[in-house]
VMD Tcl script that builds the backbone (N, CA, C; Angstrom):
set m [mol new atoms 246]
animate dup $m
set s [atomselect $m all]
$s set {name element resname resid chain x y z} {
  {N N GLY 1 A 53.389 -20.379 13.588}
  {CA C GLY 1 A 52.556 -19.724 14.555}
  {C C GLY 1 A 51.489 -18.873 13.882}
  {N N ALA 2 A 50.597 -18.433 14.689}
  {CA C ALA 2 A 49.499 -17.584 14.220}
  {C C ALA 2 A 50.015 -16.196 13.862}
  {N N ARG 3 A 49.380 -15.586 12.872}
  {CA C ARG 3 A 49.740 -14.235 12.459}
  {C C ARG 3 A 48.535 -13.327 12.637}
  {N N ALA 4 A 48.814 -12.074 12.924}
  {CA C ALA 4 A 47.739 -11.092 13.087}
  {C C ALA 4 A 48.241 -9.723 12.653}
  {N N VAL 5 A 47.354 -8.910 12.159}
  {CA C VAL 5 A 47.680 -7.528 11.827}
  {C C VAL 5 A 47.540 -6.703 13.100}
  {N N LEU 6 A 48.602 -6.012 13.469}
  {CA C LEU 6 A 48.579 -5.192 14.670}
  {C C LEU 6 A 48.568 -3.702 14.358}
  {N N GLU 7 A 48.999 -3.370 13.147}
  {CA C GLU 7 A 49.081 -1.971 12.750}
  {C C GLU 7 A 49.107 -1.907 11.233}
  {N N TYR 8 A 48.550 -0.847 10.664}
  {CA C TYR 8 A 48.671 -0.659 9.228}
  {C C TYR 8 A 48.644 0.815 8.877}
  {N N GLN 9 A 49.092 1.110 7.670}
  {CA C GLN 9 A 49.092 2.478 7.158}
  {C C GLN 9 A 47.940 2.643 6.187}
  {N N LEU 10 A 47.293 3.786 6.272}
  {CA C LEU 10 A 46.180 4.100 5.395}
  {C C LEU 10 A 46.480 5.429 4.717}
  {N N PHE 11 A 46.438 5.439 3.398}
  {CA C PHE 11 A 46.782 6.632 2.636}
  {C C PHE 11 A 45.514 7.318 2.141}
  {N N TYR 12 A 45.391 8.609 2.447}
  {CA C TYR 12 A 44.284 9.444 1.992}
  {C C TYR 12 A 44.874 10.626 1.244}
  {N N ARG 13 A 44.176 11.091 0.251}
  {CA C ARG 13 A 44.547 12.382 -0.325}
  {C C ARG 13 A 44.150 13.462 0.676}
  {N N ARG 14 A 44.991 14.450 0.818}
  {CA C ARG 14 A 44.736 15.526 1.774}
  {C C ARG 14 A 43.365 16.170 1.537}
  {N N ARG 15 A 43.000 16.389 0.305}
  {CA C ARG 15 A 41.717 17.024 -0.023}
  {C C ARG 15 A 40.553 16.192 0.536}
  {N N TYR 16 A 40.626 14.874 0.387}
  {CA C TYR 16 A 39.574 13.987 0.884}
  {C C TYR 16 A 39.496 14.049 2.413}
  {N N ALA 17 A 40.647 13.975 3.073}
  {CA C ALA 17 A 40.678 14.003 4.536}
  {C C ALA 17 A 40.140 15.327 5.059}
  {N N GLU 18 A 40.515 16.423 4.433}
  {CA C GLU 18 A 40.053 17.728 4.888}
  {C C GLU 18 A 38.558 17.917 4.636}
  {N N ALA 19 A 38.039 17.368 3.537}
  {CA C ALA 19 A 36.603 17.452 3.267}
  {C C ALA 19 A 35.817 16.614 4.275}
  {N N ALA 20 A 36.314 15.430 4.611}
  {CA C ALA 20 A 35.646 14.585 5.606}
  {C C ALA 20 A 35.645 15.277 6.964}
  {N N PHE 21 A 36.776 15.858 7.327}
  {CA C PHE 21 A 36.882 16.587 8.593}
  {C C PHE 21 A 35.912 17.766 8.613}
  {N N ALA 22 A 35.875 18.533 7.535}
  {CA C ALA 22 A 34.999 19.707 7.459}
  {C C ALA 22 A 33.529 19.319 7.580}
  {N N SER 23 A 33.166 18.151 7.055}
  {CA C SER 23 A 31.767 17.719 7.120}
  {C C SER 23 A 31.345 17.390 8.552}
  {N N CYS 24 A 32.298 17.083 9.419}
  {CA C CYS 24 A 32.008 16.746 10.818}
  {C C CYS 24 A 32.219 17.919 11.764}
  {N N GLN 25 A 32.979 18.892 11.345}
  {CA C GLN 25 A 33.455 19.949 12.224}
  {C C GLN 25 A 32.347 20.751 12.906}
  {N N GLY 26 A 31.234 20.989 12.232}
  {CA C GLY 26 A 30.173 21.799 12.811}
  {C C GLY 26 A 29.089 21.021 13.529}
  {N N VAL 27 A 29.196 19.704 13.597}
  {CA C VAL 27 A 28.168 18.874 14.233}
  {C C VAL 27 A 28.235 19.039 15.750}
  {N N ARG 28 A 27.093 19.280 16.352}
  {CA C ARG 28 A 27.021 19.452 17.810}
  {C C ARG 28 A 26.337 18.254 18.473}
  {N N LEU 29 A 26.753 17.966 19.691}
  {CA C LEU 29 A 26.138 16.902 20.481}
  {C C LEU 29 A 24.886 17.463 21.159}
  {N N PRO 30 A 23.722 16.864 20.928}
  {CA C PRO 30 A 22.484 17.386 21.528}
  {C C PRO 30 A 22.530 17.444 23.060}
  {N N ALA 31 A 23.171 16.479 23.680}
  {CA C ALA 31 A 23.180 16.418 25.147}
  {C C ALA 31 A 23.960 17.572 25.773}
  {N N THR 32 A 25.029 18.022 25.117}
  {CA C THR 32 A 25.887 19.044 25.715}
  {C C THR 32 A 25.899 20.353 24.931}
  {N N GLY 33 A 25.555 20.301 23.660}
  {CA C GLY 33 A 25.650 21.481 22.815}
  {C C GLY 33 A 27.052 21.732 22.306}
  {N N GLY 34 A 28.016 20.940 22.789}
  {CA C GLY 34 A 29.406 21.079 22.340}
  {C C GLY 34 A 29.608 20.410 20.995}
  {N N PHE 35 A 30.731 20.683 20.393}
  {CA C PHE 35 A 31.044 20.083 19.101}
  {C C PHE 35 A 31.461 18.626 19.253}
  {N N ALA 36 A 30.879 17.777 18.410}
  {CA C ALA 36 A 31.205 16.345 18.442}
  {C C ALA 36 A 32.686 16.123 18.154}
  {N N ILE 37 A 33.265 16.949 17.285}
  {CA C ILE 37 A 34.668 16.772 16.917}
  {C C ILE 37 A 35.583 16.898 18.142}
  {N N GLY 38 A 35.119 17.624 19.157}
  {CA C GLY 38 A 35.903 17.771 20.380}
  {C C GLY 38 A 36.157 16.451 21.077}
  {N N THR 39 A 35.223 15.524 20.969}
  {CA C THR 39 A 35.400 14.202 21.585}
  {C C THR 39 A 36.129 13.244 20.647}
  {N N MET 40 A 36.332 13.677 19.408}
  {CA C MET 40 A 36.939 12.805 18.398}
  {C C MET 40 A 38.347 13.247 18.030}
  {N N CYS 41 A 38.919 14.169 18.813}
  {CA C CYS 41 A 40.232 14.700 18.476}
  {C C CYS 41 A 41.192 14.635 19.659}
  {N N GLY 42 A 40.811 13.895 20.689}
  {CA C GLY 42 A 41.703 13.710 21.829}
  {C C GLY 42 A 42.042 15.002 22.536}
  {N N ARG 43 A 43.298 15.155 22.896}
  {CA C ARG 43 A 43.743 16.285 23.713}
  {C C ARG 43 A 43.605 17.636 23.031}
  {N N TYR 44 A 43.415 17.655 21.717}
  {CA C TYR 44 A 43.322 18.924 21.000}
  {C C TYR 44 A 41.956 19.581 21.116}
  {N N GLY 45 A 40.924 18.800 21.383}
  {CA C GLY 45 A 39.590 19.361 21.476}
  {C C GLY 45 A 39.129 19.946 20.149}
  {N N ALA 46 A 38.001 20.620 20.159}
  {CA C ALA 46 A 37.416 21.138 18.924}
  {C C ALA 46 A 38.204 22.309 18.349}
  {N N GLN 47 A 38.735 23.175 19.200}
  {CA C GLN 47 A 39.383 24.391 18.707}
  {C C GLN 47 A 40.706 24.133 17.987}
  {N N LEU 48 A 41.478 23.179 18.449}
  {CA C LEU 48 A 42.801 22.928 17.862}
  {C C LEU 48 A 42.827 21.716 16.932}
  {N N CYS 49 A 41.669 21.134 16.702}
  {CA C CYS 49 A 41.603 19.939 15.874}
  {C C CYS 49 A 41.853 20.284 14.399}
  {N N THR 50 A 42.559 19.402 13.714}
  {CA C THR 50 A 42.784 19.494 12.274}
  {C C THR 50 A 42.449 18.129 11.684}
  {N N ALA 51 A 42.427 18.047 10.369}
  {CA C ALA 51 A 42.148 16.759 9.731}
  {C C ALA 51 A 43.159 15.705 10.169}
  {N N GLN 52 A 44.444 16.046 10.209}
  {CA C GLN 52 A 45.469 15.071 10.600}
  {C C GLN 52 A 45.316 14.669 12.062}
  {N N ARG 53 A 45.075 15.626 12.941}
  {CA C ARG 53 A 44.914 15.313 14.362}
  {C C ARG 53 A 43.672 14.462 14.607}
  {N N TRP 54 A 42.615 14.739 13.879}
  {CA C TRP 54 A 41.379 13.956 13.975}
  {C C TRP 54 A 41.639 12.505 13.571}
  {N N LEU 55 A 42.291 12.315 12.434}
  {CA C LEU 55 A 42.591 10.957 11.972}
  {C C LEU 55 A 43.571 10.260 12.907}
  {N N ASP 56 A 44.571 10.991 13.401}
  {CA C ASP 56 A 45.532 10.387 14.330}
  {C C ASP 56 A 44.824 9.846 15.565}
  {N N PHE 57 A 43.857 10.608 16.092}
  {CA C PHE 57 A 43.115 10.134 17.259}
  {C C PHE 57 A 42.256 8.938 16.905}
  {N N GLN 58 A 41.601 8.982 15.746}
  {CA C GLN 58 A 40.742 7.867 15.332}
  {C C GLN 58 A 41.538 6.571 15.178}
  {N N GLY 59 A 42.782 6.687 14.750}
  {CA C GLY 59 A 43.602 5.503 14.524}
  {C C GLY 59 A 44.477 5.095 15.689}
  {N N ASN 60 A 44.363 5.785 16.815}
  {CA C ASN 60 A 45.210 5.482 17.973}
  {C C ASN 60 A 44.603 4.335 18.779}
  {N N LYS 61 A 45.315 3.236 18.873}
  {CA C LYS 61 A 44.784 2.064 19.584}
  {C C LYS 61 A 44.561 2.338 21.068}
  {N N ASP 62 A 45.140 3.410 21.590}
  {CA C ASP 62 A 44.984 3.748 23.003}
  {C C ASP 62 A 43.745 4.600 23.281}
  {N N ASN 63 A 42.960 4.906 22.255}
  {CA C ASN 63 A 41.771 5.745 22.459}
  {C C ASN 63 A 40.575 4.952 22.992}
  {N N GLY 64 A 40.711 3.642 23.084}
  {CA C GLY 64 A 39.623 2.812 23.591}
  {C C GLY 64 A 38.604 2.419 22.538}
  {N N LEU 65 A 38.793 2.881 21.310}
  {CA C LEU 65 A 37.841 2.599 20.239}
  {C C LEU 65 A 38.467 1.860 19.052}
  {N N ALA 66 A 39.676 2.221 18.677}
  {CA C ALA 66 A 40.327 1.609 17.512}
  {C C ALA 66 A 40.780 0.189 17.860}
  {N N PRO 67 A 40.455 -0.784 17.031}
  {CA C PRO 67 A 40.832 -2.166 17.328}
  {C C PRO 67 A 42.327 -2.444 17.124}
  {N N LEU 68 A 43.007 -1.577 16.373}
  {CA C LEU 68 A 44.435 -1.702 16.154}
  {C C LEU 68 A 44.964 -0.336 15.742}
  {N N GLN 69 A 46.272 -0.185 15.730}
  {CA C GLN 69 A 46.888 1.088 15.377}
  {C C GLN 69 A 46.757 1.332 13.870}
  {N N ILE 70 A 46.254 2.509 13.504}
  {CA C ILE 70 A 46.124 2.895 12.097}
  {C C ILE 70 A 46.913 4.171 11.899}
  {N N ASP 71 A 47.886 4.126 11.020}
  {CA C ASP 71 A 48.742 5.267 10.724}
  {C C ASP 71 A 48.207 5.942 9.462}
  {N N PHE 72 A 47.464 7.047 9.636}
  {CA C PHE 72 A 46.883 7.759 8.506}
  {C C PHE 72 A 47.940 8.655 7.874}
  {N N ARG 73 A 48.170 8.467 6.593}
  {CA C ARG 73 A 49.130 9.280 5.850}
  {C C ARG 73 A 48.378 10.117 4.838}
  {N N LEU 74 A 48.500 11.436 4.960}
  {CA C LEU 74 A 47.834 12.336 4.020}
  {C C LEU 74 A 48.780 12.652 2.873}
  {N N LEU 75 A 48.331 12.356 1.681}
  {CA C LEU 75 A 49.129 12.579 0.476}
  {C C LEU 75 A 48.804 13.945 -0.115}
  {N N PRO 76 A 49.801 14.595 -0.677}
  {CA C PRO 76 A 49.505 15.852 -1.389}
  {C C PRO 76 A 48.469 15.594 -2.463}
  {N N ASN 77 A 47.600 16.555 -2.693}
  {CA C ASN 77 A 46.574 16.412 -3.718}
  {C C ASN 77 A 47.224 16.151 -5.065}
  {N N GLY 78 A 46.680 15.197 -5.803}
  {CA C GLY 78 A 47.209 14.840 -7.119}
  {C C GLY 78 A 48.282 13.785 -7.110}
  {N N SER 79 A 48.699 13.318 -5.921}
  {CA C SER 79 A 49.731 12.280 -5.871}
  {C C SER 79 A 49.113 10.916 -5.575}
  {N N GLU 80 A 49.905 9.896 -5.740}
  {CA C GLU 80 A 49.476 8.519 -5.500}
  {C C GLU 80 A 50.416 7.871 -4.496}
  {N N PRO 81 A 49.933 6.885 -3.718}
  {CA C PRO 81 A 50.826 6.161 -2.800}
  {C C PRO 81 A 51.937 5.464 -3.576}
  {N N GLY 82 A 53.092 5.336 -2.912}
  {CA C GLY 82 A 54.195 4.619 -3.530}
  {C C GLY 82 A 55.151 5.527 -4.105}
}
mol reanalyze $m
mol bondsrecalc $m
mol representation Tube
mol addrep $m
């Protein structure tokens, strides 16, 4: 039968994930003046959003945007997957 990827794990170093999150955190939507991260963090909104919560929402197949489930795993800085 046919095979398909339905879910996968993605490993990021915590430092990288937090830097990516920080680079987006202050961006505002011109139409509303609100923070863009608020629409990218699901139920947590901009105030309670963290790097992990942001990635969890981005990888959630139920958000209407992700094509499949992505399980983001943040690794301690200096460590490697496995």
